[in-house]
KEVO-740235 format. One record per residue (C-alpha): residue number from 1; residue in three letters; z, y, x. Coordinates in steps of 0.1 Angstrom, whole numbers. Last residue first. Example, Ala and Ser with C-alpha at 12.3 -4.5 7.8 and 13.67 -1.06 7.14 Angstrom:
> n  res  z  y  x
> 2  SER  71  -11  137 .
> 1  ALA  78  -45  123 .
***
This chain:
> n  res  z  y  x
> 358  UNK  90  39  -302 .
> 357  UNK  75  37  -267 .
> 356  UNK  80  64  -242 .
> 355  UNK  54  64  -215 .
> 354  UNK  65  54  -181 .
> 353  UNK  86  67  -152 .
> 352  UNK  104  44  -124 .
> 351  UNK  75  27  -111 .
> 350  UNK  60  53  -92 .
> 349  UNK  44  87  -97 .
> 348  UNK  45  111  -65 .
> 347  UNK  46  147  -77 .
> 346  UNK  40  173  -52 .
> 345  UNK  61  201  -36 .
> 344  UNK  43  236  -30 .
> 343  UNK  50  256  -1 .
> 342  UNK  66  290  -3 .
> 341  UNK  62  320  23 .
> 340  UNK  82  352  26 .
> 339  UNK  66  371  54 .
> 338  UNK  78  402  70 .
> 337  UNK  48  427  77 .
> 336  UNK  32  426  112 .
> 335  UNK  23  391  124 .
> 334  UNK  2  387  156 .
> 333  UNK  31  401  181 .
> 332  UNK  29  368  201 .
> 331  UNK  65  365  192 .
> 330  UNK  57  368  154 .
> 329  UNK  30  345  160 .
> 328  UNK  51  319  173 .
> 327  UNK  81  325  146 .
> 326  UNK  52  318  118 .
> 325  UNK  41  287  137 .
> 324  UNK  76  273  137 .
> 323  UNK  82  280  100 .
> 322  UNK  48  266  90 .
> 321  UNK  59  233  109 .
> 320  UNK  93  231  96 .
> 319  UNK  83  238  61 .
> 318  UNK  54  213  67 .
> 317  UNK  78  182  77 .
> 316  UNK  98  190  40 .
> 315  UNK  70  196  18 .
> 314  UNK  89  190  -11 .
> 313  UNK  81  154  -26 .
> 312  UNK  90  150  -63 .
> 311  UNK  96  114  -70 .
> 310  UNK  88  86  -92 .
> 309  UNK  112  60  -78 .
> 308  UNK  103  24  -65 .
> 307  UNK  123  -2  -86 .
> 306  UNK  141  -23  -58 .
> 305  UNK  145  10  -42 .
> 304  UNK  126  17  -11 .
> 303  UNK  103  46  -27 .
> 302  UNK  129  72  -32 .
> 301  UNK  140  72  4 .
> 300  UNK  134  107  16 .
> 299  UNK  116  119  -18 .
> 298  UNK  138  149  -25 .
> 297  UNK  141  149  -62 .
> 296  UNK  140  115  -81 .
> 295  UNK  125  112  -113 .
> 294  UNK  141  86  -138 .
> 293  UNK  123  71  -170 .
> 292  UNK  146  56  -194 .
> 291  UNK  142  26  -219 .
> 290  UNK  114  10  -207 .
> 289  UNK  115  27  -171 .
> 288  UNK  140  16  -160 .
> 287  UNK  156  -8  -186 .
> 286  UNK  193  -2  -199 .
> 285  UNK  217  -31  -201 .
> 284  UNK  248  -10  -185 .
> 283  UNK  243  -28  -152 .
> 282  UNK  207  -17  -151 .
> 281  UNK  215  18  -160 .
> 280  UNK  242  17  -131 .
> 279  UNK  214  1  -108 .
> 278  UNK  189  30  -117 .
> 277  UNK  214  57  -112 .
> 276  UNK  225  45  -78 .
> 275  UNK  189  49  -66 .
> 274  UNK  189  84  -81 .
> 273  UNK  221  94  -64 .
> 272  UNK  205  83  -31 .
> 271  UNK  173  101  -41 .
> 270  UNK  184  134  -48 .
> 269  UNK  187  152  -71 .
> 268  UNK  183  132  -102 .
> 267  UNK  157  141  -131 .
> 266  UNK  165  121  -161 .
> 265  UNK  143  110  -193 .
> 264  UNK  153  91  -223 .
> 263  UNK  179  113  -231 .
> 262  UNK  201  105  -265 .
> 261  UNK  227  131  -253 .
> 260  UNK  255  106  -254 .
> 259  UNK  236  77  -241 .
> 258  UNK  222  97  -212 .
> 257  UNK  259  109  -205 .
> 256  UNK  271  73  -206 .
> 255  UNK  244  59  -181 .
> 254  UNK  255  89  -157 .
> 253  UNK  289  75  -156 .
> 252  UNK  318  99  -166 .
> 251  UNK  327  119  -136 .
> 250  UNK  364  109  -123 .
> 249  UNK  392  135  -125 .
> 248  UNK  392  172  -119 .
> 247  UNK  362  176  -95 .
> 246  UNK  370  198  -63 .
> 245  UNK  349  226  -55 .
> 244  UNK  320  227  -30 .
> 243  UNK  304  201  -55 .
> 242  UNK  282  170  -50 .
> 241  UNK  312  150  -38 .
> 240  UNK  320  139  -76 .
> 239  UNK  282  128  -82 .
> 238  UNK  251  139  -98 .
> 237  UNK  269  167  -118 .
> 236  UNK  254  175  -151 .
> 235  UNK  228  197  -167 .
> 234  UNK  216  192  -204 .
> 233  UNK  185  191  -223 .
> 232  UNK  174  186  -260 .
> 231  UNK  142  190  -282 .
> 230  UNK  117  196  -253 .
> 229  UNK  81  203  -264 .
> 228  UNK  84  240  -268 .
> 227  UNK  93  245  -233 .
> 226  UNK  113  274  -230 .
> 225  UNK  148  263  -226 .
> 224  UNK  139  233  -205 .
> 223  UNK  122  255  -179 .
> 222  UNK  149  282  -174 .
> 221  UNK  177  256  -174 .
> 220  UNK  155  236  -150 .
> 219  UNK  148  264  -127 .
> 218  UNK  183  275  -126 .
> 217  UNK  197  241  -117 .
> 216  UNK  171  234  -90 .
> 215  UNK  177  265  -74 .
> 214  UNK  212  262  -69 .
> 213  UNK  207  225  -57 .
> 212  UNK  184  239  -32 .
> 211  UNK  209  268  -19 .
> 210  UNK  234  241  -13 .
> 209  UNK  264  225  -31 .
> 208  UNK  257  219  -66 .
> 207  UNK  243  185  -69 .
> 206  UNK  221  177  -96 .
> 205  UNK  219  155  -127 .
> 204  UNK  191  170  -148 .
> 203  UNK  190  152  -183 .
> 202  UNK  161  151  -204 .
> 201  UNK  156  149  -244 .
> 200  UNK  118  149  -253 .
> 199  UNK  101  122  -233 .
> 198  UNK  66  116  -243 .
> 197  UNK  48  104  -211 .
> 196  UNK  35  141  -207 .
> 195  UNK  71  154  -214 .
> 194  UNK  81  134  -182 .
> 193  UNK  55  149  -160 .
> 192  UNK  60  184  -172 .
> 191  UNK  95  182  -164 .
> 190  UNK  92  167  -129 .
> 189  UNK  62  190  -122 .
> 188  UNK  81  221  -135 .
> 187  UNK  111  209  -112 .
> 186  UNK  88  211  -82 .
> 185  UNK  73  245  -91 .
> 184  UNK  110  260  -94 .
> 183  UNK  115  243  -61 .
> 182  UNK  90  266  -40 .
> 181  UNK  96  249  -5 .
> 180  UNK  106  274  20 .
> 179  UNK  97  297  46 .
> 178  UNK  113  329  54 .
> 177  UNK  108  361  77 .
> 176  UNK  134  386  72 .
> 175  UNK  128  415  50 .
> 174  UNK  150  398  18 .
> 173  UNK  174  390  45 .
> 172  UNK  196  424  38 .
> 171  UNK  197  413  2 .
> 170  UNK  170  427  -22 .
> 169  UNK  159  392  -36 .
> 168  UNK  187  368  -25 .
> 167  UNK  176  348  5 .
> 166  UNK  153  317  -3 .
> 165  UNK  162  289  22 .
> 164  UNK  142  260  35 .
> 163  UNK  138  276  69 .
> 162  UNK  150  313  76 .
> 161  UNK  128  325  105 .
> 160  UNK  143  348  131 .
> 159  UNK  129  371  160 .
> 158  UNK  155  382  186 .
> 157  UNK  184  407  184 .
> 156  UNK  201  394  152 .
> 155  UNK  207  421  129 .
> 154  UNK  197  405  95 .
> 153  UNK  213  370  103 .
> 152  UNK  246  392  108 .
> 151  UNK  245  407  74 .
> 150  UNK  231  381  53 .
> 149  UNK  259  354  65 .
> 148  UNK  284  363  41 .
> 147  UNK  260  363  10 .
> 146  UNK  255  328  19 .
> 145  UNK  290  317  20 .
> 144  UNK  296  337  -13 .
> 143  UNK  266  317  -31 .
> 142  UNK  283  285  -19 .
> 141  UNK  273  254  2 .
> 140  UNK  254  277  26 .
> 139  UNK  242  251  49 .
> 138  UNK  221  274  70 .
> 137  UNK  184  262  79 .
> 136  UNK  176  282  113 .
> 135  UNK  146  289  136 .
> 134  UNK  155  316  161 .
> 133  UNK  137  332  186 .
> 132  UNK  130  337  224 .
> 131  UNK  164  330  239 .
> 130  UNK  177  341  276 .
> 129  UNK  212  332  272 .
> 128  UNK  242  348  250 .
> 127  UNK  217  339  219 .
> 126  UNK  230  304  222 .
> 125  UNK  266  314  218 .
> 124  UNK  259  338  192 .
> 123  UNK  239  312  173 .
> 122  UNK  266  285  173 .
> 121  UNK  293  311  166 .
> 120  UNK  273  321  135 .
> 119  UNK  262  285  121 .
> 118  UNK  297  271  114 .
> 117  UNK  303  295  86 .
> 116  UNK  321  268  64 .
> 115  UNK  327  235  81 .
> 114  UNK  301  206  81 .
> 113  UNK  294  208  115 .
> 112  UNK  261  226  127 .
> 111  UNK  237  205  147 .
> 110  UNK  221  228  177 .
> 109  UNK  185  220  189 .
> 108  UNK  172  241  218 .
> 107  UNK  133  236  220 .
> 106  UNK  110  247  246 .
> 105  UNK  76  263  238 .
> 104  UNK  46  245  252 .
> 103  UNK  25  254  221 .
> 102  UNK  24  215  213 .
> 101  UNK  61  213  218 .
> 100  UNK  68  240  193 .
> 99  UNK  45  229  166 .
> 98  UNK  59  192  168 .
> 97  UNK  97  205  170 .
> 96  UNK  93  224  138 .
> 95  UNK  79  195  119 .
> 94  UNK  107  173  131 .
> 93  UNK  131  197  123 .
> 92  UNK  119  199  89 .
> 91  UNK  121  161  85 .
> 90  UNK  156  166  97 .
> 89  UNK  162  191  68 .
> 88  UNK  163  159  41 .
> 87  UNK  185  138  64 .
> 86  UNK  211  164  63 .
> 85  UNK  243  149  78 .
> 84  UNK  246  178  104 .
> 83  UNK  234  213  92 .
> 82  UNK  201  226  109 .
> 81  UNK  200  253  139 .
> 80  UNK  168  253  158 .
> 79  UNK  170  278  193 .
> 78  UNK  136  289  205 .
> 77  UNK  137  285  244 .
> 76  UNK  135  311  271 .
> 75  UNK  166  298  289 .
> 74  UNK  184  276  265 .
> 73  UNK  201  254  290 .
> 72  UNK  229  238  269 .
> 71  UNK  213  225  241 .
> 70  UNK  192  200  257 .
> 69  UNK  172  176  238 .
> 68  UNK  140  194  239 .
> 67  UNK  144  196  277 .
> 66  UNK  135  161  281 .
> 65  UNK  101  165  264 .
> 64  UNK  97  139  240 .
> 63  UNK  72  111  234 .
> 62  UNK  77  94  199 .
> 61  UNK  92  62  198 .
> 60  UNK  127  77  190 .
> 59  UNK  159  65  206 .
> 58  UNK  190  50  195 .
> 57  UNK  220  52  218 .
> 56  UNK  249  29  228 .
> 55  UNK  233  15  258 .
> 54  UNK  194  17  245 .
> 53  UNK  176  9  217 .
> 52  UNK  141  21  209 .
> 51  UNK  130  27  175 .
> 50  UNK  105  15  146 .
> 49  UNK  91  -17  166 .
> 48  UNK  108  -42  142 .
> 47  UNK  128  -55  166 .
> 46  UNK  144  -19  173 .
> 45  UNK  150  -14  136 .
> 44  UNK  167  -48  135 .
> 43  UNK  191  -40  166 .
> 42  UNK  196  -1  152 .
> 41  UNK  208  -15  118 .
> 40  UNK  231  -41  136 .
> 39  UNK  246  -10  159 .
> 38  UNK  249  8  126 .
> 37  UNK  273  -19  113 .
> 36  UNK  290  -26  142 .
> 35  UNK  298  14  143 .
> 34  UNK  313  13  110 .
> 33  UNK  301  32  82 .
> 32  UNK  301  69  69 .
> 31  UNK  265  78  76 .
> 30  UNK  274  108  100 .
> 29  UNK  304  89  117 .
> 28  UNK  283  60  122 .
> 27  UNK  254  78  134 .
> 26  UNK  276  97  159 .
> 25  UNK  290  66  172 .
> 24  UNK  250  53  176 .
> 23  UNK  246  83  198 .
> 22  UNK  211  98  187 .
> 21  UNK  178  104  204 .
> 20  UNK  147  120  196 .
> 19  UNK  165  145  172 .
> 18  UNK  141  146  141 .
> 17  UNK  130  108  143 .
> 16  UNK  165  95  153 .
> 15  UNK  177  111  119 .
> 14  UNK  149  99  100 .
> 13  UNK  152  64  115 .
> 12  UNK  190  62  105 .
> 11  UNK  183  73  72 .
> 10  UNK  154  47  66 .
> 9  UNK  182  21  80 .
> 8  UNK  207  35  53 .
> 7  UNK  184  30  25 .
> 6  UNK  171  -4  36 .
> 5  UNK  209  -14  40 .
> 4  UNK  215  -3  5 .
> 3  UNK  237  24  -5 .
> 2  UNK  274  17  -16 .
> 1  UNK  284  21  -53 .
***
């Protein structure tokens, strides 16, 4: 099922908001749609006063320093590295850029492609110049790829802050500054909300290809297994492309999985999969929230569905802002011991959850 135009346009805004300016051709490649479709979306967003349209380029309305868009001249800059096609982290980019711009520090933004270990050569090339520090959110699709990066990241010649990632306790990166969302608490909020509405059988449909996904799965298993009010729970893959390993055969529809487990509550990571589930349930005659309550995890586009989704909203922009502020204090010598900071997500209740009725 293809995402709606409203969801796609919100993703375009998030990317443009984070980067300042993006080629229409790059947007089309990242979103997996035609250039004509993106050009039409950009024109619509420009008419609505949400961005500026140039020749083959979409630009943010927010004022930006020209050098903040330059990734070749990094003299004295803070290098910022995030994965491509990652709308969630683009909000963290904006938070970091805002804090660094206010401090008069130039940003060198690098987008890492979707290939294993893409970040290391990018960082090594950037550090060949006069770089002050590094903010980085590695993709880390598997735990093995994560472990492989610990050594070189811990040995960088400049101060670094790991964003929205929590290195394994006791690892080489344990004592490197990091700022991330407390995803255990986010899952706790989601489960507690569903249980408070009378739901006792809950399914988590989650990705399995990022540190956040792995954290959500671990947290849900721990919380659900220990919760005295939960009668049954299970974890399934949210979509065939949500795992680093190939999926053998088609996945059963989530509506069928919910029926099999007699689940009346579902937590979806992330928003697009949750929006698609609501439509899938409707096609199967299952009403949301009357028959099944749905909570999305991410809250990037959860509010845009025909049924606005209750969502867990990690502090995405705040993670970037706090990470940048921590790096600035580190550069100024105002921080002593390494800092491992966690920021709490919040629950945003909308129309997709309701009290269970007999």
